[in-house]
MDAnalysis code that builds the backbone (N, CA, C; Angstrom):
import MDAnalysis as mda
import numpy as np

u = mda.Universe.empty(516, n_residues=172, atom_resindex=np.repeat(np.arange(172), 3), trajectory=True)
u.add_TopologyAttr("name", ["N", "CA", "C"] * 172)
u.add_TopologyAttr("resid", np.arange(1, 173))
u.add_TopologyAttr("resname", ["UNK", "UNK", "UNK", "UNK", "UNK", "UNK", "UNK", "UNK", "UNK", "UNK", "UNK", "UNK", "UNK", "UNK", "UNK", "UNK", "UNK", "UNK", "UNK", "UNK", "UNK", "UNK", "UNK", "UNK", "UNK", "UNK", "UNK", "UNK", "UNK", "UNK", "UNK", "UNK", "UNK", "UNK", "UNK", "UNK", "UNK", "UNK", "UNK", "UNK", "UNK", "UNK", "UNK", "UNK", "UNK", "UNK", "UNK", "UNK", "UNK", "UNK", "UNK", "UNK", "UNK", "UNK", "UNK", "UNK", "UNK", "UNK", "UNK", "UNK", "UNK", "UNK", "UNK", "UNK", "UNK", "UNK", "UNK", "UNK", "UNK", "UNK", "UNK", "UNK", "UNK", "UNK", "UNK", "UNK", "UNK", "UNK", "UNK", "UNK", "UNK", "UNK", "UNK", "UNK", "UNK", "UNK", "UNK", "UNK", "UNK", "UNK", "UNK", "UNK", "UNK", "UNK", "UNK", "UNK", "UNK", "UNK", "UNK", "UNK", "UNK", "UNK", "UNK", "UNK", "UNK", "UNK", "UNK", "UNK", "UNK", "UNK", "UNK", "UNK", "UNK", "UNK", "UNK", "UNK", "UNK", "UNK", "UNK", "UNK", "UNK", "UNK", "UNK", "UNK", "UNK", "UNK", "UNK", "UNK", "UNK", "UNK", "UNK", "UNK", "UNK", "UNK", "UNK", "UNK", "UNK", "UNK", "UNK", "UNK", "UNK", "UNK", "UNK", "UNK", "UNK", "UNK", "UNK", "UNK", "UNK", "UNK", "UNK", "UNK", "UNK", "UNK", "UNK", "UNK", "UNK", "UNK", "UNK", "UNK", "UNK", "UNK", "UNK", "UNK", "UNK", "UNK", "UNK", "UNK", "UNK", "UNK", "UNK", "UNK"])
u.atoms.positions = np.array([
    [-72.299, 64.056, -9.982],
    [-72.048, 64.412, -11.360],
    [-71.470, 63.228, -12.131],
    [-70.553, 62.489, -11.515],
    [-69.960, 61.364, -12.210],
    [-71.001, 60.289, -12.516],
    [-71.952, 60.083, -11.631],
    [-72.980, 59.074, -11.856],
    [-73.792, 59.406, -13.097],
    [-73.968, 60.698, -13.367],
    [-74.723, 61.108, -14.531],
    [-73.913, 60.919, -15.814],
    [-72.642, 61.185, -15.782],
    [-71.797, 61.085, -16.976],
    [-71.475, 59.624, -17.291],
    [-71.227, 58.835, -16.253],
    [-70.796, 57.454, -16.444],
    [-71.673, 56.626, -17.356],
    [-72.973, 56.486, -17.074],
    [-73.805, 55.627, -17.913],
    [-73.848, 56.070, -19.370],
    [-73.910, 57.390, -19.619],
    [-73.917, 57.849, -21.004],
    [-72.596, 57.530, -21.679],
    [-71.507, 57.683, -20.939],
    [-70.206, 57.383, -21.505],
    [-70.123, 55.886, -21.831],
    [-70.585, 55.018, -20.911],
    [-70.533, 53.591, -21.176],
    [-71.409, 53.230, -22.361],
    [-72.576, 53.830, -22.461],
    [-73.462, 53.530, -23.574],
    [-72.803, 53.911, -24.893],
    [-72.175, 55.090, -24.972],
    [-71.541, 55.502, -26.216],
    [-70.315, 54.643, -26.502],
    [-69.580, 54.223, -25.449],
    [-68.450, 53.330, -25.656],
    [-68.930, 51.987, -26.184],
    [-70.065, 51.515, -25.679],
    [-70.609, 50.246, -26.125],
    [-70.981, 50.310, -27.607],
    [-71.589, 51.375, -28.039],
    [-71.946, 51.555, -29.442],
    [-70.678, 51.622, -30.288],
    [-69.687, 52.365, -29.818],
    [-68.420, 52.475, -30.531],
    [-67.724, 51.120, -30.594],
    [-67.694, 50.401, -29.487],
    [-67.071, 49.087, -29.459],
    [-67.759, 48.146, -30.439],
    [-69.090, 48.128, -30.455],
    [-69.809, 47.256, -31.384],
    [-69.511, 47.637, -32.823],
    [-69.423, 48.920, -33.120],
    [-69.095, 49.364, -34.471],
    [-67.698, 48.890, -34.870],
    [-66.765, 48.953, -33.923],
    [-65.408, 48.480, -34.201],
    [-65.405, 46.971, -34.426],
    [-66.134, 46.224, -33.610],
    [-66.198, 44.772, -33.770],
    [-66.815, 44.395, -35.114],
    [-67.793, 45.167, -35.559],
    [-68.423, 44.887, -36.841],
    [-67.427, 45.023, -38.001],
    [-66.388, 45.832, -37.819],
    [-65.375, 46.014, -38.856],
    [-64.334, 44.892, -38.827],
    [-64.192, 44.225, -37.690],
    [-63.189, 43.177, -37.535],
    [-63.774, 41.836, -37.958],
    [-63.818, 41.594, -39.239],
    [-64.326, 40.323, -39.733],
    [-63.272, 39.681, -40.618],
    [-63.253, 38.370, -40.640],
    [-62.326, 37.683, -41.543],
    [-62.670, 38.001, -42.996],
    [-61.747, 37.712, -43.891],
    [-62.029, 37.931, -45.303],
    [-62.776, 36.725, -45.880],
    [-62.944, 36.692, -47.192],
    [-63.812, 35.712, -47.844],
    [-63.163, 34.346, -48.076],
    [-61.976, 34.111, -47.538],
    [-61.371, 32.789, -47.685],
    [-62.150, 31.760, -46.860],
    [-62.087, 30.487, -47.272],
    [-62.764, 29.443, -46.490],
    [-62.033, 29.191, -45.177],
    [-62.758, 28.627, -44.215],
    [-62.125, 28.312, -42.943],
    [-63.104, 27.763, -41.924],
    [-62.597, 27.596, -40.720],
    [-63.398, 27.144, -39.581],
    [-63.455, 28.267, -38.565],
    [-64.494, 28.238, -37.732],
    [-64.676, 29.322, -36.762],
    [-65.324, 28.789, -35.493],
    [-65.163, 29.559, -34.434],
    [-65.829, 29.270, -33.169],
    [-66.419, 30.568, -32.646],
    [-67.664, 30.509, -32.233],
    [-68.343, 31.654, -31.633],
    [-68.367, 31.450, -30.126],
    [-67.830, 32.393, -29.388],
    [-67.904, 32.350, -27.922],
    [-69.094, 33.201, -27.518],
    [-70.088, 32.571, -26.902],
    [-71.340, 33.228, -26.536],
    [-71.474, 33.286, -25.025],
    [-71.982, 34.401, -24.544],
    [-72.215, 34.564, -23.115],
    [-73.656, 34.165, -22.814],
    [-73.827, 33.218, -21.900],
    [-75.163, 32.802, -21.460],
    [-75.401, 33.541, -20.146],
    [-76.109, 34.656, -20.227],
    [-76.267, 35.567, -19.094],
    [-77.149, 34.971, -17.996],
    [-78.196, 34.282, -18.390],
    [-79.140, 33.682, -17.433],
    [-79.465, 32.273, -17.921],
    [-79.944, 31.412, -17.051],
    [-80.310, 30.059, -17.498],
    [-81.281, 30.120, -18.680],
    [-81.127, 29.172, -19.602],
    [-81.939, 29.143, -20.817],
    [-82.849, 27.927, -20.851],
    [-84.015, 28.116, -21.413],
    [-84.923, 27.043, -21.773],
    [-85.620, 27.535, -23.031],
    [-85.025, 27.210, -24.191],
    [-85.521, 27.763, -25.457],
    [-85.754, 26.661, -26.484],
    [-86.652, 26.939, -27.408],
    [-86.922, 26.027, -28.519],
    [-85.812, 26.189, -29.553],
    [-85.333, 25.051, -30.060],
    [-84.376, 25.037, -31.159],
    [-85.080, 24.304, -32.295],
    [-85.589, 25.074, -33.230],
    [-86.396, 24.484, -34.286],
    [-87.703, 23.955, -33.710],
    [-88.290, 22.983, -34.390],
    [-89.564, 22.416, -33.944],
    [-89.391, 21.185, -33.071],
    [-88.185, 20.592, -33.070],
    [-88.001, 19.291, -32.415],
    [-87.279, 19.327, -31.083],
    [-86.523, 20.383, -30.802],
    [-85.636, 20.342, -29.642],
    [-85.840, 21.511, -28.692],
    [-85.401, 21.294, -27.453],
    [-85.328, 22.356, -26.450],
    [-83.903, 22.361, -25.926],
    [-83.374, 23.535, -25.713],
    [-82.053, 23.691, -25.119],
    [-82.257, 24.262, -23.721],
    [-81.886, 23.485, -22.721],
    [-81.993, 23.899, -21.323],
    [-80.569, 23.926, -20.782],
    [-80.083, 25.145, -20.482],
    [-78.688, 25.306, -20.060],
    [-78.557, 26.324, -18.952],
    [-77.572, 26.129, -18.086],
    [-77.312, 27.121, -17.033],
    [-76.579, 28.331, -17.601],
    [-76.507, 29.372, -16.807],
    [-75.713, 30.547, -17.201],
    [-74.253, 30.116, -17.322],
    [-73.494, 30.871, -18.057],
    [-72.071, 30.575, -18.263],
    [-71.652, 30.983, -19.654],
    [-70.955, 30.082, -20.331],
    [-70.406, 30.369, -21.660],
    [-70.697, 29.203, -22.593],
    [-70.899, 29.509, -23.855],
    [-71.088, 28.475, -24.868],
    [-70.105, 28.732, -25.998],
    [-69.611, 27.661, -26.571],
    [-68.755, 27.779, -27.744],
    [-69.363, 26.916, -28.831],
    [-69.633, 27.550, -29.963],
    [-70.197, 26.872, -31.126],
    [-69.150, 26.874, -32.225],
    [-68.941, 25.721, -32.884],
    [-67.968, 25.641, -33.965],
    [-68.649, 25.327, -35.278],
    [-68.084, 25.866, -36.345],
    [-68.604, 25.623, -37.681],
    [-67.528, 25.831, -38.715],
    [-67.882, 25.530, -39.962],
    [-66.990, 25.761, -41.095],
    [-67.708, 26.625, -42.108],
    [-66.940, 27.377, -42.853],
    [-67.482, 28.240, -43.902],
    [-66.648, 28.005, -45.151],
    [-67.062, 27.039, -45.946],
    [-66.281, 26.647, -47.114],
    [-66.913, 27.093, -48.431],
    [-68.118, 27.612, -48.385],
    [-68.837, 27.990, -49.591],
    [-68.546, 29.416, -50.042],
    [-69.382, 29.913, -50.951],
    [-69.201, 31.270, -51.470],
    [-69.203, 32.308, -50.333],
    [-68.280, 33.210, -50.371],
    [-68.185, 34.247, -49.344],
    [-67.342, 33.834, -48.154],
    [-67.083, 32.523, -48.002],
    [-66.199, 32.017, -46.966],
    [-66.535, 32.519, -45.573],
    [-65.481, 32.740, -44.798],
    [-65.660, 33.171, -43.409],
    [-66.345, 34.529, -43.308],
    [-66.050, 35.435, -44.237],
    [-66.644, 36.773, -44.165],
    [-68.168, 36.699, -44.179],
    [-68.732, 35.918, -45.096],
    [-70.189, 35.820, -45.199],
    [-70.790, 35.143, -43.970],
    [-70.163, 34.054, -43.508],
    [-70.723, 33.337, -42.373],
    [-70.655, 34.170, -41.105],
    [-69.545, 34.861, -40.902],
    [-69.402, 35.691, -39.702],
    [-70.377, 36.861, -39.749],
    [-70.564, 37.441, -40.920],
    [-71.545, 38.518, -41.057],
    [-72.925, 38.019, -40.628],
    [-73.254, 36.790, -40.999],
    [-74.539, 36.212, -40.608],
    [-74.637, 36.046, -39.085],
    [-73.563, 35.588, -38.454],
    [-73.588, 35.294, -37.018],
    [-73.372, 36.502, -36.121],
    [-72.888, 37.602, -36.646],
    [-72.597, 38.780, -35.816],
    [-73.821, 39.292, -35.073],
    [-74.966, 39.204, -35.712],
    [-76.209, 39.718, -35.126],
    [-77.260, 38.611, -35.170],
    [-78.158, 38.573, -34.199],
    [-79.209, 37.539, -34.214],
    [-80.013, 37.577, -35.515],
    [-80.283, 36.394, -36.063],
    [-81.031, 36.284, -37.326],
    [-82.508, 36.596, -37.094],
    [-83.111, 37.299, -38.038],
    [-84.544, 37.591, -37.964],
    [-85.361, 36.297, -38.084],
    [-84.952, 35.439, -39.016],
    [-85.619, 34.154, -39.219],
    [-84.565, 33.059, -39.082],
    [-84.532, 32.370, -37.956],
    [-83.502, 31.347, -37.733],
    [-83.486, 30.277, -38.826],
    [-82.285, 29.963, -39.280],
    [-82.082, 28.935, -40.301],
    [-81.376, 27.725, -39.693],
    [-80.317, 27.966, -38.925],
    [-79.535, 26.919, -38.279],
    [-79.844, 26.899, -36.788],
    [-79.469, 25.822, -36.112],
    [-79.644, 25.730, -34.657],
    [-79.043, 26.944, -33.958],
    [-77.849, 27.344, -34.382],
    [-77.153, 28.447, -33.716],
    [-77.931, 29.755, -33.823],
    [-78.703, 29.924, -34.875],
    [-79.481, 31.159, -35.030],
    [-80.489, 31.319, -33.900],
    [-81.101, 30.222, -33.475],
    [-82.069, 30.288, -32.366],
    [-81.361, 30.655, -31.061],
    [-80.197, 30.092, -30.827],
    [-79.449, 30.411, -29.611],
    [-78.948, 31.854, -29.627],
    [-78.509, 32.341, -30.771],
    [-77.983, 33.712, -30.861],
    [-79.023, 34.758, -30.452],
    [-80.288, 34.440, -30.548],
    [-81.328, 35.382, -30.125],
    [-81.328, 35.575, -28.612],
    [-80.635, 34.689, -27.878],
    [-80.618, 34.733, -26.414],
    [-79.221, 34.850, -25.819],
    [-78.200, 34.822, -26.662],
    [-76.821, 34.788, -26.161],
    [-75.942, 35.744, -26.969],
    [-75.421, 36.791, -26.335],
    [-74.571, 37.738, -27.056],
    [-73.229, 37.115, -27.440],
    [-72.740, 37.541, -28.587],
    [-71.439, 37.108, -29.092],
    [-70.349, 37.877, -28.366],
    [-69.424, 37.153, -27.761],
    [-68.338, 37.773, -27.004],
    [-67.034, 37.771, -27.777],
    [-66.776, 36.724, -28.550],
    [-65.530, 36.628, -29.315],
    [-65.721, 35.666, -30.477],
    [-64.839, 35.796, -31.441],
    [-64.810, 34.928, -32.611],
    [-63.388, 34.416, -32.776],
    [-63.237, 33.109, -32.887],
    [-61.949, 32.484, -33.199],
    [-62.090, 31.879, -34.580],
    [-61.031, 31.955, -35.395],
    [-61.124, 31.387, -36.737],
    [-59.743, 31.043, -37.282],
    [-59.757, 30.206, -38.308],
    [-58.540, 29.916, -39.069],
    [-58.944, 29.737, -40.521],
    [-58.062, 30.160, -41.405],
    [-58.289, 29.996, -42.842],
    [-57.779, 28.628, -43.268],
    [-58.651, 27.866, -43.918],
    [-58.272, 26.527, -44.345],
    [-59.400, 25.998, -45.218],
    [-59.080, 25.428, -46.352],
    [-60.101, 24.868, -47.234],
    [-60.587, 23.510, -46.736],
    [-59.936, 22.951, -45.722],
    [-60.344, 21.670, -45.148],
    [-61.298, 21.909, -43.981],
    [-62.349, 21.111, -43.900],
    [-63.323, 21.216, -42.815],
    [-62.659, 20.790, -41.507],
    [-62.551, 21.713, -40.535],
    [-61.885, 21.424, -39.266],
    [-62.842, 21.490, -38.066],
    [-64.100, 21.783, -38.298],
    [-65.034, 21.986, -37.188],
    [-65.176, 20.749, -36.305],
    [-65.064, 19.562, -36.870],
    [-65.205, 18.342, -36.058],
    [-64.004, 18.165, -35.127],
    [-62.810, 18.490, -35.595],
    [-61.638, 18.481, -34.720],
    [-61.837, 19.464, -33.582],
    [-62.287, 20.680, -33.903],
    [-62.509, 21.705, -32.891],
    [-63.546, 21.238, -31.873],
    [-64.658, 20.660, -32.359],
    [-65.720, 20.186, -31.460],
    [-65.195, 19.068, -30.559],
    [-64.412, 18.167, -31.127],
    [-63.848, 17.080, -30.336],
    [-62.951, 17.581, -29.218],
    [-62.162, 18.615, -29.494],
    [-61.297, 19.184, -28.456],
    [-62.117, 19.889, -27.379],
    [-63.125, 20.628, -27.782],
    [-63.948, 21.340, -26.795],
    [-64.663, 20.367, -25.865],
    [-65.167, 19.272, -26.416],
    [-65.872, 18.299, -25.595],
    [-64.949, 17.351, -24.848],
    [-63.758, 17.114, -25.387],
    [-62.824, 16.175, -24.770],
    [-61.792, 16.862, -23.901],
    [-60.796, 17.446, -24.526],
    [-59.685, 18.073, -23.811],
    [-60.161, 19.179, -22.871],
    [-61.131, 19.973, -23.302],
    [-61.571, 21.117, -22.510],
    [-62.789, 20.820, -21.632],
    [-63.346, 19.623, -21.744],
    [-64.416, 19.195, -20.843],
    [-65.737, 19.917, -20.986],
    [-66.028, 20.458, -22.169],
    [-67.297, 21.139, -22.384],
    [-68.470, 20.179, -22.283],
    [-69.595, 20.684, -21.820],
    [-70.819, 19.894, -21.706],
    [-71.680, 20.142, -22.936],
    [-72.153, 19.061, -23.536],
    [-72.959, 19.203, -24.749],
    [-74.444, 19.097, -24.432],
    [-75.287, 19.619, -25.325],
    [-76.731, 19.472, -25.114],
    [-77.159, 18.024, -25.350],
    [-78.416, 17.734, -25.049],
    [-78.943, 16.370, -25.169],
    [-79.162, 15.962, -26.626],
    [-79.070, 16.894, -27.553],
    [-79.249, 16.574, -28.969],
    [-78.016, 17.049, -29.746],
    [-77.917, 16.655, -30.994],
    [-76.729, 16.922, -31.810],
    [-76.767, 18.348, -32.380],
    [-76.628, 19.320, -31.521],
    [-76.707, 20.730, -31.892],
    [-75.673, 21.054, -32.966],
    [-76.137, 21.515, -34.133],
    [-75.251, 21.956, -35.206],
    [-74.451, 20.859, -35.869],
    [-74.784, 19.600, -35.615],
    [-73.982, 18.494, -36.134],
    [-74.804, 17.547, -37.008],
    [-75.761, 18.080, -37.730],
    [-76.616, 17.220, -38.552],
    [-75.904, 16.717, -39.808],
    [-74.789, 17.346, -40.184],
    [-74.083, 16.944, -41.401],
    [-72.793, 16.168, -41.118],
    [-72.644, 15.662, -39.881],
    [-71.456, 14.891, -39.517],
    [-71.837, 13.896, -38.420],
    [-70.851, 13.218, -37.855],
    [-71.123, 12.225, -36.812],
    [-70.786, 12.725, -35.413],
    [-70.467, 13.998, -35.271],
    [-70.132, 14.553, -33.956],
    [-71.351, 14.525, -33.036],
    [-71.126, 14.377, -31.727],
    [-72.257, 14.444, -30.797],
    [-72.846, 15.849, -30.707],
    [-72.037, 16.875, -30.999],
    [-72.514, 18.258, -30.958],
    [-71.429, 19.180, -31.504],
    [-71.842, 20.358, -31.920],
    [-70.892, 21.419, -32.265],
    [-71.049, 22.602, -31.315],
    [-71.772, 22.366, -30.219],
    [-71.984, 23.388, -29.194],
    [-71.622, 22.788, -27.843],
    [-70.841, 23.557, -27.055],
    [-70.419, 23.094, -25.729],
    [-70.549, 24.212, -24.714],
    [-70.934, 23.837, -23.501],
    [-71.123, 24.784, -22.404],
    [-69.937, 24.729, -21.456],
    [-69.560, 25.914, -20.932],
    [-68.452, 26.034, -19.987],
    [-68.849, 27.000, -18.872],
    [-68.363, 26.746, -17.662],
    [-68.593, 27.669, -16.554],
    [-67.783, 28.949, -16.759],
    [-66.579, 28.817, -17.326],
    [-65.702, 29.954, -17.639],
    [-65.299, 29.813, -19.107],
    [-65.005, 30.908, -19.783],
    [-64.665, 30.800, -21.202],
    [-63.364, 30.022, -21.423],
    [-63.327, 29.180, -22.458],
    [-62.086, 28.487, -22.789],
    [-60.991, 29.500, -23.145],
    [-59.748, 29.105, -22.933],
    [-58.605, 29.976, -23.194],
    [-58.150, 29.826, -24.646],
    [-58.057, 30.939, -25.350],
    [-57.668, 30.953, -26.765],
    [-56.295, 30.316, -26.970],
    [-55.310, 30.691, -26.170],
    [-53.953, 30.168, -26.354],
    [-53.890, 28.673, -26.079],
    [-54.604, 28.214, -25.063],
    [-54.635, 26.779, -24.769],
    [-55.320, 26.019, -25.902],
    [-56.365, 26.598, -26.470],
    [-57.066, 25.956, -27.579],
    [-56.170, 25.886, -28.809],
    [-55.466, 26.977, -29.120],
    [-54.544, 26.995, -30.259],
    [-53.459, 25.935, -30.076],
    [-52.926, 25.818, -28.866],
    [-51.892, 24.813, -28.593],
    [-52.449, 23.402, -28.780],
    [-53.668, 23.168, -28.313],
    [-54.288, 21.845, -28.470],
    [-54.525, 21.524, -29.942],
    [-54.942, 22.514, -30.719],
    [-55.134, 22.297, -32.157],
    [-53.836, 21.852, -32.812],
    [-52.769, 22.554, -32.513],
    [-51.484, 22.241, -33.148],
    [-50.890, 20.936, -32.625],
    [-51.219, 20.564, -31.398],
    [-50.768, 19.275, -30.867],
    [-51.469, 18.129, -31.592],
    [-52.772, 18.295, -31.858],
    [-53.546, 17.244, -32.525],
    [-53.395, 17.273, -34.039],
    [-53.032, 18.412, -34.594],
    [-52.850, 18.551, -36.042],
    [-51.750, 19.586, -36.293],
    [-50.486, 19.133, -36.334],
    [-49.362, 20.079, -36.490],
    [-49.453, 20.971, -37.725],
    [-50.191, 20.540, -38.736],
    [-50.329, 21.346, -39.947],
    [-51.495, 22.316, -39.925],
    [-52.158, 22.420, -38.785],
    [-53.334, 23.291, -38.683],
    [-52.923, 24.736, -38.910],
    [-53.725, 25.462, -39.643],
    [-53.480, 26.890, -39.894],
    [-53.521, 27.674, -38.585],
    [-52.848, 28.804, -38.514],
    [-52.849, 29.602, -37.276],
    [-54.261, 30.034, -36.873],
    [-54.508, 30.029, -35.580],
    [-55.783, 30.464, -35.027],
    [-55.740, 31.971, -34.819],
    [-56.793, 32.657, -35.208],
    [-56.898, 34.102, -35.047],
    [-58.149, 34.406, -34.233],
    [-58.233, 35.603, -33.694],
    [-59.399, 35.980, -32.889],
    [-59.760, 37.434, -33.112],
    [-61.030, 37.721, -32.938],
    [-61.515, 39.109, -32.905],
    [-62.789, 39.141, -32.090],
])
């Protein structure tokens, strides 16, 4: 009897959990964000017309900034669900990698390059062979792969160590 109830209960909890997560979005202030994505199985996917992303299973963290109209709220709304027609590199990856968590901070200053530098340096993330998500800056990438997910508290501490004036890091 429990085997019959369990899967239905988990399915309804999953729907409820997703509905709750959809309500937990930042407001329209500008800021920087990081998407923690679960790579369930090894990937070999096209990213636009020029690149291929070949990665093992594990975790990916993508960083970006949302400084335009709608701020973090609009950008997070876009990233919450896979895009029907990919616009950015991350949109192609989101079609294959579920969103597990969102980290963000409110700040009118672009901080995504600092975040990317910490993920690739201090946290030892592995970057793809091309400049994923970094076409508008000089970073080697804004996407990093990890065997285990990076720790939110350790990342927040590293941010404040490298930039004491950094706005508080939040998560949902």
